[in-house]
C-alpha positions as CSV (number, residue, x, y, z in Angstrom):
1,M,68.6,60.9,12.7
2,R,70.3,63.6,14.9
3,F,73.7,62.9,16.5
4,N,74.7,64.9,19.5
5,S,78.4,65.0,20.6
6,I,78.1,61.9,22.7
7,D,76.3,59.9,20.0
8,L,79.0,61.0,17.5
9,A,81.9,60.0,19.8
10,V,80.4,56.6,20.3
11,F,79.8,56.2,16.6
12,S,83.3,57.2,15.6
13,S,84.9,55.1,18.3
14,R,83.0,52.0,17.3
15,L,84.0,52.4,13.6
16,N,87.6,52.8,14.7
17,A,87.4,49.9,17.0
18,I,86.2,47.6,14.2
19,C,89.2,48.7,12.1
20,E,91.5,48.0,15.0
21,E,90.0,44.5,15.5
22,M,90.5,43.8,11.8
23,G,94.2,44.6,12.4
24,H,94.4,42.3,15.4
25,V,92.9,39.4,13.3
26,L,95.3,40.0,10.5
27,K,98.3,40.1,12.9
28,R,97.2,37.0,14.7
29,S,96.3,34.9,11.6
30,A,99.2,35.9,9.3
31,L,102.2,33.6,8.9
32,S,105.0,35.9,7.9
33,P,107.1,37.9,10.3
34,N,106.6,40.8,8.0
35,I,102.9,41.0,9.0
36,K,102.7,39.4,12.3
37,D,105.8,40.9,13.9
38,R,106.6,44.1,11.9
39,L,102.9,44.9,11.6
40,D,103.3,46.1,8.0
41,F,99.6,46.4,7.3
42,S,96.6,48.8,7.5
43,C,92.9,48.5,7.9
44,A,90.1,50.9,7.1
45,F,86.3,51.3,6.5
46,F,84.9,53.3,3.5
47,D,81.4,54.4,2.7
48,R,79.5,53.0,-0.3
49,E,81.1,55.6,-2.6
50,G,84.6,54.5,-1.5
51,R,85.2,57.6,0.7
52,I,87.2,56.9,3.9
53,C,85.2,57.0,7.1
54,A,87.5,55.4,9.7
55,Q,90.9,53.8,10.0
56,A,93.1,52.1,12.6
57,A,96.4,53.8,13.6
58,H,98.4,51.8,11.1
59,I,100.7,52.9,8.2
60,P,100.3,56.4,6.9
61,V,101.4,55.6,3.3
62,H,98.9,52.8,3.1
63,L,96.0,54.7,4.5
64,G,96.5,57.9,2.7
65,S,96.9,56.2,-0.7
66,M,93.8,54.1,-0.1
67,A,91.8,57.2,0.9
68,Y,92.9,59.0,-2.3
69,A,92.3,56.1,-4.7
70,M,89.4,54.0,-3.4
71,S,86.5,56.0,-4.9
72,D,87.7,55.5,-8.4
73,L,88.6,51.9,-7.8
74,V,85.3,50.7,-6.4
75,S,83.3,52.6,-9.0
76,D,84.7,50.3,-11.7
77,F,82.9,47.2,-10.4
78,E,79.4,45.9,-9.9
79,W,79.3,44.7,-6.3
80,Y,77.5,41.7,-4.8
81,D,77.4,40.2,-1.3
82,G,80.3,37.8,-0.9
83,D,82.7,39.6,-3.3
84,V,86.3,40.1,-2.4
85,L,88.6,42.2,-4.6
86,V,92.4,41.9,-4.6
87,L,95.0,44.2,-6.3
88,N,98.5,45.5,-6.1
89,D,98.6,47.6,-9.3
90,P,100.4,50.9,-8.3
91,F,98.6,52.8,-11.1
92,K,95.1,51.6,-10.2
93,G,95.0,52.4,-6.5
94,G,98.0,50.5,-5.1
95,T,101.4,51.8,-3.9
96,H,104.1,49.2,-4.9
97,L,103.7,45.6,-5.8
98,P,104.5,44.1,-2.4
99,D,101.5,46.0,-0.9
100,V,98.5,43.8,-1.7
101,T,95.0,45.3,-1.0
102,V,92.0,43.3,-0.3
103,I,88.5,44.9,-0.4
104,T,85.2,43.4,0.8
105,P,81.8,45.1,0.3
106,L,79.5,45.4,3.2
107,F,75.9,44.5,2.4
108,Y,73.0,44.8,4.8
109,E,69.4,44.2,4.0
110,S,70.4,43.5,0.4
111,D,72.0,46.9,-0.2
112,L,75.6,48.0,-0.4
113,R,76.5,50.0,2.8
114,G,80.3,50.4,2.5
115,F,83.6,48.6,2.2
116,L,86.1,47.0,4.5
117,A,89.7,47.1,3.2
118,N,93.2,46.2,4.3
119,R,96.6,46.5,2.7
120,A,99.6,44.3,3.8
121,H,103.2,44.1,2.6
122,H,104.3,40.7,1.3
123,A,108.0,39.9,1.4
124,N,107.6,37.7,-1.6
125,I,105.5,39.0,-4.5
126,G,107.3,37.2,-7.2
127,A,110.3,39.4,-8.0
128,D,113.5,37.7,-9.1
129,A,115.4,39.4,-6.2
130,P,114.6,37.9,-2.8
131,G,112.5,40.1,-0.6
132,S,110.7,41.6,-3.7
133,M,112.3,45.0,-3.3
134,P,114.7,44.8,-6.1
135,L,117.1,47.4,-7.7
136,S,114.7,47.6,-10.6
137,N,114.2,49.9,-13.6
138,E,110.9,48.3,-14.9
139,L,107.7,47.5,-13.1
140,D,107.7,43.9,-14.3
141,E,111.1,43.3,-12.5
142,E,109.4,44.0,-9.2
143,G,107.1,41.0,-9.1
144,V,103.6,39.8,-10.2
145,L,101.2,42.6,-11.1
146,I,97.7,42.0,-9.8
147,E,95.3,44.2,-11.6
148,P,92.0,44.7,-9.6
149,V,90.2,41.4,-9.9
150,K,87.6,39.5,-7.8
151,L,89.2,36.7,-5.7
152,F,85.7,35.8,-4.7
153,S,82.5,36.5,-6.7
154,E,79.3,36.2,-4.6
155,G,81.2,33.9,-2.2
156,Q,82.6,31.6,-4.9
157,L,86.4,31.4,-5.2
158,N,88.0,32.4,-8.5
159,K,90.5,29.5,-8.8
160,D,92.4,31.2,-11.6
161,V,93.2,34.2,-9.3
162,A,93.9,31.9,-6.4
163,S,96.4,30.0,-8.6
164,V,98.3,33.2,-9.3
165,L,98.5,34.0,-5.6
166,S,99.5,30.4,-4.8
167,A,102.3,30.5,-7.4
168,I,103.7,33.7,-5.9
169,E,104.0,32.3,-2.4
170,R,104.6,28.6,-2.9
171,G,106.0,28.4,-6.4
172,D,103.1,26.2,-7.6
173,S,99.5,26.7,-8.8
174,R,97.4,24.6,-6.4
175,G,94.5,27.0,-6.6
176,E,94.5,27.5,-2.9
177,I,94.7,30.9,-1.2
178,P,98.1,31.1,0.7
179,G,98.2,31.9,4.4
180,D,98.9,35.6,4.4
181,F,96.4,36.4,1.6
182,M,93.8,34.3,3.5
183,A,94.6,36.3,6.7
184,Q,93.7,39.5,4.8
185,V,90.4,38.0,3.6
186,S,89.6,36.8,7.1
187,A,90.3,40.3,8.6
188,N,87.8,41.9,6.3
189,N,85.3,39.1,7.1
190,V,85.5,39.9,10.8
191,G,85.0,43.6,10.0
192,K,82.0,42.8,7.9
193,Q,80.6,40.6,10.7
194,R,81.1,43.3,13.4
195,M,79.5,45.9,11.2
196,R,76.4,43.7,10.6
197,E,76.1,42.9,14.3
198,W,76.2,46.7,15.1
199,L,73.6,47.5,12.5
200,I,71.3,44.8,14.0
201,E,71.8,46.3,17.5
202,V,70.6,49.9,16.6
203,T,67.2,51.1,15.5
204,D,67.0,51.4,11.7
205,G,70.7,50.3,11.2
206,P,71.0,51.6,7.6
207,L,69.7,55.1,8.4
208,Y,71.9,55.1,11.6
209,L,75.0,54.3,9.6
210,A,74.3,56.8,6.8
211,D,73.4,59.6,9.2
212,G,76.4,58.8,11.4
213,I,78.8,59.0,8.5
214,A,77.3,62.3,7.3
215,A,77.6,63.7,10.9
216,L,81.2,62.6,11.1
217,N,82.0,64.3,7.9
218,R,80.4,67.5,8.9
219,Y,82.4,67.4,12.2
220,G,85.6,66.6,10.4
221,S,85.1,69.4,7.8
222,G,84.3,71.9,10.5
223,L,87.4,71.1,12.5
224,A,89.7,71.1,9.4
225,G,88.2,74.4,8.4
226,D,89.0,75.8,11.9
227,V,92.6,74.7,11.6
228,L,92.9,76.2,8.1
229,A,91.5,79.5,9.4
230,S,94.3,79.6,12.0
231,L,97.1,79.1,9.5
232,P,99.0,82.0,8.0
233,R,98.1,83.0,4.5
234,G,100.7,83.1,1.8
235,C,102.9,81.0,-0.5
236,S,106.2,79.2,0.2
237,E,108.2,76.6,-1.5
238,C,110.9,74.1,-0.6
239,S,113.2,71.8,-2.6
240,D,115.0,68.7,-1.5
241,F,116.7,65.9,-3.4
242,M,116.7,62.2,-3.7
243,E,120.3,61.1,-3.8
244,S,120.3,58.5,-6.5
245,D,118.0,56.1,-8.4
246,G,120.7,53.4,-8.6
247,F,121.1,53.8,-12.3
248,G,123.2,56.9,-12.6
249,T,120.7,59.7,-12.0
250,E,121.6,61.7,-9.0
251,N,120.3,64.7,-7.0
252,I,116.7,64.3,-8.2
253,K,114.7,67.4,-7.2
254,I,111.4,67.3,-5.4
255,N,109.9,70.8,-5.2
256,A,106.7,71.7,-3.4
257,Q,105.1,75.1,-3.6
258,V,102.5,75.4,-0.8
259,T,99.8,78.1,-1.0
260,I,97.3,78.7,1.8
261,D,94.3,81.0,1.4
262,Q,90.8,81.1,2.8
263,N,89.6,78.3,0.4
264,G,92.2,75.7,1.1
265,I,95.8,74.5,0.9
266,Y,97.3,74.1,-2.6
267,V,100.4,71.9,-3.1
268,D,102.1,72.3,-6.5
269,F,104.9,69.9,-7.5
270,S,105.4,71.4,-10.9
271,G,109.0,72.2,-10.1
272,T,109.8,68.5,-9.5
273,D,112.1,66.6,-11.8
274,R,110.8,64.0,-14.3
275,Q,110.4,60.4,-13.4
276,V,113.6,58.3,-13.5
277,K,114.9,55.0,-14.7
278,G,115.2,53.5,-11.2
279,N,112.4,52.7,-8.8
280,L,112.1,56.0,-6.9
281,N,109.0,57.0,-9.0
282,C,105.8,57.7,-7.1
283,P,102.2,57.0,-8.2
284,L,100.1,60.0,-7.4
285,S,98.3,58.1,-4.7
286,V,101.5,57.8,-2.7
287,T,102.2,61.5,-3.1
288,A,98.7,62.3,-1.9
289,A,99.3,60.0,1.2
290,S,102.4,62.1,2.1
291,V,100.6,65.4,1.7
292,Y,97.6,64.1,3.8
293,Y,99.9,62.9,6.5
294,V,101.5,66.3,7.0
295,F,98.1,68.0,7.1
296,I,96.9,65.5,9.7
297,C,99.9,66.4,11.8
298,L,98.6,70.0,11.9
299,L,95.3,68.8,13.3
300,P,94.2,68.0,16.8
301,A,94.3,64.3,17.6
302,Y,90.5,64.1,17.9
303,V,89.8,65.2,14.3
304,P,88.3,62.2,12.5
305,R,90.2,60.8,9.5
306,C,87.2,60.9,7.2
307,H,87.2,62.2,3.6
308,S,85.8,65.6,4.4
309,T,88.9,66.3,6.5
310,F,91.0,66.3,3.3
311,E,88.6,68.2,1.0
312,K,90.4,71.5,1.3
313,L,93.7,70.0,0.1
314,K,94.5,70.3,-3.6
315,I,97.5,68.6,-5.2
316,I,99.0,69.6,-8.6
317,A,101.6,67.2,-10.0
318,P,102.4,67.1,-13.7
319,K,102.0,63.7,-15.3
320,G,105.3,62.0,-15.8
321,C,107.2,63.8,-13.0
322,L,108.8,61.9,-10.1
323,V,105.7,62.3,-7.8
324,N,103.1,61.5,-10.5
325,A,104.8,58.8,-12.5
326,S,103.4,57.2,-15.6
327,G,103.1,53.4,-15.8
328,P,104.9,51.1,-16.3
329,A,107.6,52.9,-14.4
330,A,109.5,51.1,-11.6
331,V,108.0,52.2,-8.2
332,A,109.3,49.9,-5.5
333,A,111.2,52.6,-3.6
334,G,108.8,55.4,-4.4
335,N,106.4,54.2,-1.8
336,V,109.1,53.9,0.9
337,E,111.8,56.4,0.1
338,T,110.3,59.2,-2.1
339,S,107.3,59.4,0.1
340,M,109.6,60.3,3.0
341,R,111.2,63.1,1.0
342,I,107.9,64.5,0.0
343,V,107.2,64.9,3.8
344,D,110.5,66.8,4.2
345,V,109.7,69.3,1.5
346,M,106.2,69.8,2.8
347,I,107.6,70.5,6.3
348,G,110.1,72.9,4.8
349,A,107.5,74.8,2.8
350,L,105.1,75.1,5.8
351,S,108.0,76.3,8.0
352,G,108.6,79.0,5.4
353,L,105.1,80.2,6.0
354,G,105.9,80.7,9.7
355,I,104.2,77.5,10.9
356,D,106.0,75.8,13.8
357,M,107.5,72.6,12.2
358,P,110.2,70.2,13.2
359,A,113.6,69.5,11.7
360,A,114.0,66.7,9.1
361,S,113.8,63.2,10.4
362,Q,115.9,60.4,9.1
363,G,114.3,60.6,5.7
364,S,114.7,56.9,4.8
365,M,113.0,53.6,5.6
366,N,116.4,51.9,5.2
367,N,115.0,49.0,3.2
368,V,116.8,45.7,3.6
369,A,115.7,42.7,1.4
370,L,117.4,39.4,1.9
371,G,117.0,35.9,0.7
372,A,118.5,32.6,-0.6
373,H,120.9,33.0,-3.5
374,K,120.2,29.4,-4.5
375,Q,116.6,28.9,-5.6
376,E,116.3,25.4,-4.1
377,A,116.6,26.8,-0.6
378,A,114.3,29.7,-1.1
379,W,113.5,32.2,1.7
380,D,112.6,35.9,1.7
381,Y,113.2,38.5,4.3
382,Y,112.4,42.2,4.3
383,E,112.4,44.9,6.9
384,T,112.7,48.6,7.3
385,I,115.0,50.0,10.0
386,A,114.2,52.9,12.3
387,G,116.3,56.0,12.7
388,G,116.3,59.4,14.3
389,M,113.4,61.8,14.5
390,G,113.9,65.5,13.9
391,A,113.8,67.8,16.9
392,H,111.2,70.5,17.3
393,S,110.5,73.6,19.3
394,K,109.4,71.7,22.4
395,A,111.8,68.8,22.7
396,R,114.6,66.8,21.2
397,G,113.8,64.2,18.6
398,L,113.1,60.6,19.5
399,S,115.8,58.1,18.9
400,A,115.4,54.8,17.1
401,V,111.9,55.2,15.8
402,Q,110.0,54.7,12.6
403,C,109.2,58.2,11.3
404,H,106.5,59.8,9.2
405,M,105.2,57.5,6.4
406,T,105.9,54.2,8.1
407,N,104.6,53.0,11.5
408,T,105.9,49.5,11.6
409,L,108.0,47.8,14.3
410,N,111.4,46.2,14.0
411,T,111.5,42.4,13.4
412,P,112.5,41.0,16.8
413,V,115.9,39.4,16.9
414,E,114.3,36.2,18.1
415,S,112.0,36.1,15.1
416,V,114.8,36.8,12.7
417,E,117.0,34.0,14.0
418,M,114.1,31.5,14.3
419,H,112.8,31.9,10.8
420,Y,115.9,32.7,8.7
421,P,119.6,31.7,8.3
422,L,120.6,35.0,9.9
423,R,122.2,36.0,13.2
424,V,121.8,39.6,14.5
425,E,125.3,40.6,15.7
426,Q,124.4,44.1,16.9
427,Y,121.2,46.1,17.4
428,A,121.9,49.3,19.2
429,I,121.4,53.1,19.3
430,R,123.9,54.9,17.1
431,P,125.3,57.4,19.6
432,R,125.5,61.1,18.8
433,S,124.1,60.7,15.3
434,G,121.3,63.3,15.9
435,G,122.1,66.9,14.9
436,A,123.1,69.3,17.7
437,G,121.0,72.3,18.6
438,L,118.9,73.9,21.3
439,Y,117.1,70.5,21.0
440,S,119.1,67.7,19.4
441,G,117.8,65.4,16.8
442,G,117.1,61.8,17.7
443,D,119.8,59.2,17.2
444,G,119.7,56.5,14.5
445,L,120.3,52.7,14.9
446,I,123.0,50.2,14.1
447,R,121.8,46.8,13.0
448,S,124.2,44.1,11.9
449,Y,123.3,40.7,10.3
450,R,125.7,37.7,10.0
451,F,124.7,35.5,7.1
452,L,124.8,31.8,7.8
453,E,124.6,30.9,4.2
454,E,125.2,32.6,0.9
455,T,122.7,35.4,0.7
456,S,121.3,37.8,-1.9
457,V,121.2,41.3,-0.4
458,T,119.3,44.3,-1.8
459,L,119.4,47.7,-0.2
460,L,117.2,50.7,-1.1
461,T,118.2,53.5,1.2
462,E,118.6,57.3,1.3
463,R,120.2,60.1,3.3
464,R,123.6,58.4,2.8
465,V,125.1,61.6,1.3
466,L,122.6,64.4,1.9
467,A,122.1,64.5,5.6
468,P,118.7,65.3,7.3
469,W,118.6,69.1,7.7
470,G,118.3,71.0,11.0
471,A,115.8,73.8,11.6
472,K,116.1,77.3,13.1
473,G,119.9,77.0,13.3
474,G,120.0,73.4,14.4
475,Q,122.7,71.1,12.9
476,P,121.9,68.3,10.4
477,G,121.7,64.8,11.6
478,H,124.4,62.3,10.6
479,S,123.9,60.6,7.3
480,G,123.6,56.8,7.2
481,C,125.9,54.2,5.8
482,N,125.8,50.6,4.7
483,M,128.7,48.2,5.1
484,L,129.4,44.6,4.0
485,N,132.3,43.5,6.2
486,S,134.7,46.4,5.8
487,R,133.4,47.5,2.4
488,S,131.0,50.4,1.9
489,L,127.9,49.7,-0.1
490,P,126.1,52.2,-2.3
491,A,122.7,53.5,-1.0
492,K,121.0,51.5,-3.8
493,S,122.7,48.1,-4.3
494,R,122.4,44.4,-4.8
495,V,125.2,42.0,-3.9
496,I,125.7,38.3,-3.1
497,A,127.2,37.9,0.3
498,E,129.2,34.9,1.2
499,S,128.3,32.8,4.2
500,G,129.9,34.4,7.3
501,S,129.7,37.9,5.9
502,V,128.3,40.7,8.1
503,L,126.0,43.4,6.8
504,T,125.9,46.6,9.0
505,I,123.3,49.3,8.5
506,K,123.8,52.6,10.3
507,T,120.7,54.7,10.0
508,P,120.6,58.5,9.9
509,G,119.9,60.7,12.9
510,G,117.3,63.5,12.9
511,G,118.1,67.1,12.5
512,G,118.6,69.4,15.4
513,W,116.3,72.4,16.2
514,G,117.6,75.8,17.4
515,S,121.1,77.2,17.5
516,E,121.9,77.0,21.1
517,K,123.0,73.7,22.7
518,K,120.8,72.8,25.6
519,D,120.6,69.0,26.1
520,T,123.1,66.2,25.8
């Protein structure tokens, strides 16, 4: 079946729209503010081999890691109509334990045609520390590990798996699927229903889907090849550092050597330090997500995010280094903090090749995990806080935005105060925190929480010492800081805060671009 440009545009748009609708269902049916307000989830469609075909504009670190790992994951199972797979294992296709992935096969006319998948962050995945983003040095401290397992087999609920999920969220084992997990299952079911309706509408639906996917991949490969041909040839490398793992290891180097030739882009992390005791370690799927993201930023917006778009990217990362950690290493912050620094070193290396790249953005997701200190009054709260974006050759950086590997929203003040014993005392732009330059970096944020009861506080943050760097003579952005009342807290820390205490997070600004001051 031949696809002209209009046919292909309709096909691609319909696939993307189904992924977007899955996201709307997940948002509207979830119970936790982490999913329904912050939108910390992602949805995508994969072909029958587990190769990505379409995705909603959700979270880069979710989508890139799924694109990298899905083929190996789905090949390990025999699939039947009515199956639903669930997992969070970082070393078997996941990212970190709070990110739970749900995969549903699409069958049509008795044959497997593809997979619907979504990944959502759960504020409680069973860690001892409330918010399930602990200051950990072993994977089992970070919560319940869910190895890939079928939650439903041919439509029949696996009650043992459901009991595990129920115990995580409710503290019991009723054998029922808790609300947020059920919302993920429902989102995939809606995607499956929409795909089947579509295949019924068109002539010879299976052939239409297969030929459309093939045409989409040819188109994506051609456009990616055109961009590759336009890039300068050569080799460049860049190093940057993670400040601390929270257990005494400091200035942990991430080194990326990027080589571009006529055959592809090669990213070599061989100069990166070994994995550490703390939880900054990255599974390779998270590293791949960061590399994919930077490459996507070089592409025109209309290039489809299908697997052929990434075929010319090759990643080398020695096993056991920080960005290809071996299990059972602690990884909670690798997904949210180390992924951001990988983006920085990729940007730095590409800039060294003469490609027009921005200054460093805030370089942290500023993870705040809160919860009841006393178990009988259990509650869990988690969020990431926006900061400054790096300036670039056309304009100053945006202020108070989630940058690079996250695409979530803030939790609205009204939602925070309605659901938790917290009061938001201040939520404001952090003035003049962006780096100066011809174009200044974006400003960070100030967010303060007053605790209305004794509260467990865990912080996983970066860029508290090593400020986001400027580009082309621009000044660095201001580093961030964490305060409990008048006391400074380390970038990685866990404390028990008394009722009435105030936690203040000041997030980093972005780096400036260019040496001459132009804007204010």
